[in-house]
N, C-alpha and C positions, 0 to 999 in steps of 0.2 A: 548329676546335672550334665546334660549333653552340651558339648562344645561344637558349634557349627560354623565353619568359616563361610564368609559371604563375600562375593566379588562385586566390584563396581568398575567403572571404566578404567582401562589400563593406565591412563595418565595419572590417576590418583592412587593406584594400588600401593606403590612404594611410599608415596607421600604420607598417606594416612595409616599405613600398617594394617590394612583391613584383613590381610591374609593370616595374621597371627593374633588378632585381638578381638575377634567377634565371638560373643557368647550368647546363646539363645536358651531360654528357660521356657518350657512348655507347661501349660496348665489345662484344666478341663474346659469344656465348651460352654457350659451354662453360665450366663452373665450373673455376676455376684460381686459386690464391692469387697466383701471379706476375702473372697478368693483372689480378687485383683490385688489387694494389699499383700496377701500371702505370696503371690508370684513376685511382687516387687521386693519383698523382704528376702526371698530366696536369692534374688539377683544381687541385692546389696551385699550379701555375704561373700560374693565372688569378686567384688570390686575393690579397687585401690584408689587412693586420692590422686588420681591422674586426670589430665584433661582428656576430653573425648566427647563423643556423641552417642546418645541413646535413642532407641526407637521403641515405642509401645505398640504392640500388635494385638488385634482382636482374635477371636476363636478361629476365624478363617485365614489368619495370617496377614490381613490387610493392615497397613500402617495407620495408626490412630494419631500419633504425635511424634515429632522429631525434636529433640532438645540437645543443647550443648552445655558443657559444664567445665569449669576450671578444675574441680575435683569431683569426679563422677560419683564416688561413694557418698559424699555429703549431699550432692544435689538429688540423686535418685532417692535417698533415704527420706527426703522431705515429703515424698508422695505417700509414705506410710502413716503420716500424721493427718488422718482424715479430717479431724475437727478444724484444722487450719486451712483446709482447701476450700476454694470457691465451689459453687454448685457445678460449674462447667468442668472443673478438674475432677470432681467426684464422679461425674458421669463418665469421664475418660477412664478413671481408675477402675470403675465397675465393669468396663468392657475389656480391660487389659487382661490378656491370657498368656502373653509371652513378651520377652524383651530381647532386643539385639543391642549389644554394646560394641563400640568401636573406639579405641584409644588413638590419640594423636600426640604430636610432639609438643603442641602448645595450644592455648585457648584460642589464639587467632586462627590456627588451622582448623580447630573445631568449629569456629564460626563459619568459615568457608564451606566446610563439609556439610554443616547443618543446612545452609542455604541451598547447596547442591541437591541434597536429599529431599528437601521440601519441594523444590521445583520438579523433582522426578516423581515423587509419590503423591503429592497434593493431599496431605493428611487433613482430616476434617477439624482437628483441634489446633492447627497452626494458623497463624496469620498468613493469608495467601495473596500474592500479587497476581491479580486476575488479568494478566497480560502476557501472552506467549509470543508476541511479535518481535522479530529482530529489528534492531535499529539500523537505519540506512547511513551510509557514508558517501562522501564524494571521493572518487578515485581519479587521480591524475596519473595515467600509466607512464611507465619509464622504460618500456620495452620496444619503443618505436621511435624513429627519427622525428615523427610528428605526433607527440603524445595526445591521447584521446582523453576527454573529460567525460565521466559517466557516473551514474548512481551505482552503489555497490551494497549488497547485503551478504551476510554469511562470513565464512572463513576468509581472512585477509591473506590469501596466498599469492595473488598477482603482484608482480614487481611494480612499485610505484609509491606515490604519496597518498595517504588516506587522511581525510579531514572529516571529523565528526566526533561523537554521533550527532545526528540530527534527530529532532523529536519525532518526525514523521516523514513519510514519503512526500507529502505535500510541501513541507518546508524545504526538503532537499531539491525537489523538482523546481520550485520557484527560484532557489538560489542558482541552480545550474542554468536555468533559462536566462536569468540576469547576467550570469558570468559569460554566457555565449555572446551576449550583446557587448559586454565589456572587453573581453579578451579574444573573441573570434576564434575560439578553439573548436576543433572538430569534435562531434559527438558520434559520428558514424563508426561502425566496426571496420576492422582492417580489410576484410574481404570486399565490403561495399566500396571502400576508398580505392582499392586496387583496380576495380572494374570501371571507374569513372573515366570518361573522356571529355567531359565538360562539367562545369560547376553545377551543383544541385541548387534547389530553391533557397536553401539557407544562406548561400553566398549572395543571392540576389536581394535578400531582405537583410543583409549585413549582420548575419549571426555566425558566419564562418569565414575564414580567410582563404578557403579553397586550396589547401596544400595538395589535394589530390591531383590537381592539374597545374601545379607549379605557379599559382598566382601569388605565392609568398615563398621566400627562400627559407632554407632550414635555419639560418642564423636569425632572421627576423621572427620566425615562429618561435624559436628558442627564447627570444626576448619576451614574447607574449606569455610563454609558459612561466618564465621567471617572475613576471609581474603577477600572474595568477597565484603562484606560490606565496609571494609576499603578501598579497591581498588576503588570502585565506589564512596566512600565518599571523595576521594581526597588524600588518603594516599598511593598512588601507590608505591612511593619510599620505604616506610617501608615494604610493602608487598614483593617487589622484594628482599630486603635485607634478609627478613626472609626465602624466598624460596632458595636464594643462600646459606644461612647458612645450611639449611637442605640438600642441595645437597652436600656440602663439608663434612658434618658429615656422610652422607651415603657412600661417597667415602672412608672416613677414616675407616669406619666399614666394608669395602669391600662388601657393599650391592650395587653392580653396577647397578642392575635393578632399584632400587629405585633412585639411583643417576641419571640414564638416564631419568627417569620420571620427576625428578625435573629439569633437564636440559631442557627438552621439555617445561615444564611449564614456566621456565624463558624466553625461547625464545618467548613463546606466549605473556608474559607480555611486552617484548621488542617490539613485533610486534604491539600490541595495541598502545603503545606510539609512535612508529615510523610511524603508519598510521595516526597520527594526523597531517594533512597537515597544520594546523594552529598552530603556536607557541603561546600557551596561558599560559605559565609558569608564575607564580606570579600574575595571574589575579584572581584566585579563582573561585567564582561563578558569572557569569555575562551573560547578553544578550546584544549582540552588533548589532547595526543597522546603516547602511550607505545607502545614497540615491544617485542615479544618474538620471539625466534628459537629454533628447535629443529629438528634433523633436516633442515635446508635449507628449512624453511618459515618464513614471517614473518607475524606478526599485528600490526596497528596498532589500538590502542584509542583512540577519540575520545570526549571529553565536550564537550557544548555548555553553557556556563554563561552565562546572561543575567540581569542584575540579582541576582546571587547565588543564582539558582535553577538547578537542573539541568533542562535541557530535553531530556534524553535522551542516550543513548550508543549507539555502534555499533562493532563490530569489523570491520576490513577485512583482507583477506588478499591483498596484492599478489603478482603472479606475475612470472616471468622475473627473479628476483632473484639467481640464482647468479653467483658471481664478483664481486659488488659488495659494498662495505663497507656496514655498517648505516647509516652517515651518508648515503651516496649514495642508498640505498633510501628513507630517510625524506624526504630533500630532494625526490627525484623524486615520491614519493607526495604531498607537500604541494602541489607545483606543479600536479599534475593535479587534486587534490581541490578546490582553489580556482578551477579553471577555470569551475565552475558555481556555486559557493557563495560568497556575500559573506563575506569574512573578518572576524573580530573584530579590534579594535585590539590585543588582546593574544593572542599565540599561545604557549602553553607547551609545550615539548618536553622529553623526558627525557634528551637528550644534546646536546652541543655540535655544531652544524652548521657546517662550514667556509664555507658560502655563506649563513649566516643573514642577514647584512646585505643581500645581493643579493636574497634571497627577500622580506625586509621591504620593500625598495624596489619590487619588482615588484608586491606586493600592495597597496601604499598607495592606488593609484587605485581599486581595487574597494572598499576600506574607507572611502573618503572622507576619508582623513587618514593620519597617520603610524601605521605598524604596528610593534609590537615583538615580536620572536621571541627568547625567553629560556628559560633553564633555571632553574627555581625552586630556591632553596637552603635556604629555611627558612620557618617559619610555615605559614599556611593553604595557600599555594600548594604548598609542598613536600608537605604531607600529602595534598593532592588528587592530586598527581603520583604519590605512592606507591600510592594507591588505583587510579589508572589503570594503573600497572605491574602490579599484582596482577590486574586484570581482563584485561589483555593476555595474561598468562601463562595464566590460566584459560581464556580463549577459544581460545588455541592448543592447549592440552591437550585441550579438548573436541573441537575440529576433528579432531585426530589420532586421538582415540579413536573417533570416529564414522565414520571412513573405512571404506567398504565395507559399512556396516550400513543397516538401515531408517531409522535416525535421520538418516543422511547424506542419504538420498533426501528425507525430509521437510524437512530443512534447505534442500536445494537447491530443493525445491518452494516453500518460503517465500521464498527469494531470487528465484526466477523470477517469482513472483506479487507480489513487492514488499511482503511482509508484515513487520511489525516483529519478530515472533518465530514460531517453529514453532507452527502452529495446534493447539490442544488439542481444539477442537470444530469440525468441518467439516460444514456442512449442504448437501446436494445436492438440487435440486428439478427435477421434470419433470411434464408433464401427459400424460394418456392419454385418448383417445376414438376412436370410429369414426364419422366423418362427423357429429360433434357429439353422438352418443348416449352415455349412461352416462359422461359426462365426470367426471374427477376429477383432483386434484392430489396429488402424492406427495413426501415428504421422507424421505431417509435421513440418518443421522448417522454420521460416522467420527471416530475419535480416534487417539491414538498407538499404541494396541494393536489397532486394527482397527475393524470396524463395530460400532456399538452398536445392535443390532436392537431392544432394548426401547424405544428412543426413536424408532423409525420412526413416521411419521404419514401419514395420507391425508385428503383433504377432498373431499366431494362438491361439485361446482360448483353454486352456488345462484343467483347474480345475473348472472354474466357470460354472454354468448352462448356456447353450447357449441361453436361452430365458430370462436371467436375465441381463438387461443392466447395473444395478448398480454393480452386481458381476463381470461382464466383465471389467468394468472400474477399479474396485479395482485390478483385476488381472494384467491389463496392467500397472497400476501405480506401483504396487509392483515389477513387473519384470523390468520395465524401471529404476526406481530410486534405486532399490536394486542393480542393476548392476553398475550404475554410482557411487553409494556410495562406492562400492568396488574398482572400477577402478580409481576414482578420488576423494578420501575423502577430499582433501584440496581445491577442487574446483578451481584449477588453470589450468585445461586442456581445458577450453572453452566448456565443454559439459553440464554444468549446466544452465538451463534456467533462464532468468530474468523475464519471465512471462509464465504461463501455462494457455492456453485457453481451456475450455472444452465445447464441443457441448452438451448442455443439461441444465437442471434446477437445482432445489434445491436437488433433489435426487442424481444426478451425483456429485454435489458439495460435499455432505455429504460423498459419497463413496470415493471420491478422498482424502478428508481431513482425513478420517479414515485410508486409506491405507498409506498415508504419515506419519501420527501420529505414526503408529505402527513401522515405520522405524526410528522414532525420528527426522523427518524432518518437521519443522513448519515455515520455513522462506522463502519458495518459494511462490511468489505471485500467487494466483489462481483467475480466473474469469470464471464463467459459462455463456454461451450465449444460451438463449432460446427464441423462438418466443413468442411474446406477444399475448394477447387475440384478438387483431385486426390486426394481421400481414398482411394478404392478400397481396395487392400490396404496402402497406405502409412501410413494412419492420420494424415494430415496435418491434425490439428485446428488450428483458429485460436482463440486465446484473446483475447476482447474485454474491454478494461478500461473502467471507467466514464467515463474522460476521452476515449474514442474511439480509443485506441491499440490496436493488434493485435500479437500475438506468436505465434511458432510455435516448436516444439521439434524437434530432430532425431528421425528415425524410431526410432532405437535408444536414446532417452533413457529412463532409469529413471523420471524425473519424469513423462514423457508416459505411460508404462505405468501408473504409480500413479493419475494423473488419469483415464485411460481405465477403470481398474478401478472407480473410484468412479462414473463416469458410467454404466458398464454395470450397476452394482448398482442405481442409481435407475431405470434402464430396466426391469430385471427386476422390481423391486418395483412400479413403476407399472403395468406390463403385467399382472402377476399380480393386482393389486388390481382392475384394470379387467375382466379376464376373470371374476373371481369375481362382480363386480357385474353383468356382462352375463349370467352364468349364472343368477344369482338372478332377474334380470328375465325370462329366458326361461322358467324353471320357476315363476315366480310365478303365484299363483292369486287370483282375486277373493275367495276365502274367507280369504286371509291378512289381509284388512283388517277382518274381523269380530272385535270384541273378545271374548275368552274362548274362541276356537276354536284349539286347539293342533293339532300334527301328527297326533295319534291320531284326534281327532274329524274332522279334515279328510279323512283317508284313509277313515274309515268313511262319511262323507257321499258322497264320490266313488264308492266301491264300491257304495253303495246306489242313488244316482241316476244315476251314469254320467258326468255333466259338471257343471261349476260352473253352467252356464246352467240346467240342470234343477233344481239346488238353489234357484236364484233364483226359478224359476217355481213351486216347490212350495207347496202350501197349508200352513197351520199344522198341520192334522191329519196330512198326509203327513210333515212334519218330525218330529212327535212319534213316528211309527211307525218312524223310522230307528233302527237299533241303536246303543246307546250315547248317545242324545240324550235328555236329560230334557225335561220340559215347560218348565222355565225356559230351558234352552239353545235349545230350539226357538223359544220366544217371542223370544229375543234375535236369532236369525237372521232370523226373519220381520220383526221391527221394523227391522232393518238395511236390508232390501231394500224394505220398505214403510213408510217413515217417516210417511206420511199415513194409515196404517191399512188 
C-alpha cells in the first residue's frame, strides 16, 4: 500500500499533521460495490482508533465524500457493512476507488478540518452550504485622527474596530446610512478628505460633520466616535439618553440650531431601533438558527444579534441532504457556516444536536472563548427562536412557490450578484459615440415586472473628452447621482437603484466607483458586464465586482440570459438615442439657431433663397421680400447675422 503525503494550506499543516498522516489506497477504475468495499477494507487495516478525517475518491481522484471520526478505524469500517447502508451510501461506496486519511489531535479539530475540506472540494455526497459569499462588517478605522466608518469584507487586517457579521450587504449599508445620520461620521476615503477645501454634499444634508474643513474639532469628533462604539457595542439606550440630554441643554441655552441637530440625531437612533424587525432585547450577542423541511428541501434561517440589535437575517438552502436526519444536516451546516464567519459566544438552535458539545469545542478558538450551543426553552430567547422558525418555514414556502418562474430567475440573479434581496429597481448604463462625436450616456430601468421605459434617461456629454469612455461614465454617474442625492437624500422616493449594471469592464467599474466615492456614496451595489475572451456565440460574459473579483455564468443559465437582455436593452436605447442625435446634427441648419424662426419660416426662407448661406448674405430689403417674412422677422434675421449693424 502506497503512502502519499498531501498538503493543504500552510496555516493548517502543523495543526492537523497532514504531512505525516495521509494514506492513499488506489483501486481499479471500473465501478463496482464489491471493489469499493475491498478498497475500504484495505484502508481499515492501516488505521488506528485515532480522531481524524477521511476522504473517499472515485476512479478519477475526485472527492466523493469527506467525513470525520472520533476513531477512524471504527468509523471507516462501518462502510464495509453494506446491508446496513442507505441507498445513497451504497452508491457512494460503489464509486469509491481510493481513500485519503488525515489524523488530528482531537475530534474537534477533525470537525473543523472536515468543514474546511467540504468547502474546498464540494463533494457530491456531503451536505453543502450553497453560499460562497463573505459576510460584511462595519469597520471604524483607528489609523486616522478622524476615523472613517465603512463597510468591510475579507481579511480583517486594517487597524480599527470591526462590528458584525451582518447578514447581507443591504443590512450593513442600511445601518451605515443610519449611523451617518446619527453620529455624523465621515465615510470618504483619506485621499478624498485631504483634497477638500469646502464641505461636500453630505455635510449639507447633515450626514457628516465635515472634519475635512475643520467644521468640527478632533475632540468633538472623538466624542462622536465614542458614542458610535457604545451604540454598536450594545449601549444604545445610554447613547440615546446622552443625545437627549444634549438636546435639552441646547434648547435651554437657546441654541436652537444645535437642538434641532440633536433632535434629528435622536430620531435617527430611534429609526435604527425601530427598523429592527426582530425583537432581540435581552438576548445580547447571539447567532440564531432554525430549520424547516418540506418535500425533500431544507431551509435554515439565521439571525445575527449583537448588543440586543438585529444585524440582519438570511435564509440558506443546503443541498445533498437526502437520507440524513435533520440534526445531521444542521450540524454539518453550522460547521461549514463558521468556517469563514467568527461565531458568537451563544449559538441558539431549534433542536437538540447530538454533537452540540463537540461543535462548541471546535468553535471556541474562532470565538476567542467558550461557546455555548443551546436550545432556548423560555423567555426572550424562546420567542426569538419561534420567530426564526416562522421565517424558515416562510422562506422555504417562497422558494418552492418560485420554482420555475421569473421570480426564481431574479432570486438567483440576486444570489449570483451577492445582493441582500431581489432588486426592485435595476439601472443599466452605457455610452454611445462615433469617434468621439455626438457622445451621450444612457440609462434604462428594469423592475420585477420588466422594463420601466418612462424612467429611461440620456445625457449629452458636456465636460468629459468625448473619446474617453471612462471620463464619460464618470460624468454620467456624477450628474445622475448628484441630482438624486439632492432631490431624494433620504432615499424614500423610489429613485435610488438597488443595483447598477455597467456595460464595460474594470476601467468602467473604477470610473463609476471614483465618481460615486466623490459624492460620498459607497453603498449602491455595482456590477460591470464585459464580454469574455471567448464570447463569440457562447456569450461568455465576465461580471466584474467592485472588490476586483470576477465571475462567469454557464452558457445556458437563465440568469445570464436575463442580464444579457438588460444589457442589450441599454445598447438599443443608447444607439437609438445616438442615431437620433446624429441625424439631427446632419440635418441641422444655421437657421435653427435664430430665435423666432420655426420650421415653416425656415422652409420658406430656404425655398426662396436656396441655401442658408444665401439667407445669411441677404440684405434687409431682400429678407423683407421673402414670402411669409414680416418686417420684424426680417430685422431679427438680419440682426442675428449682422450684430454690428
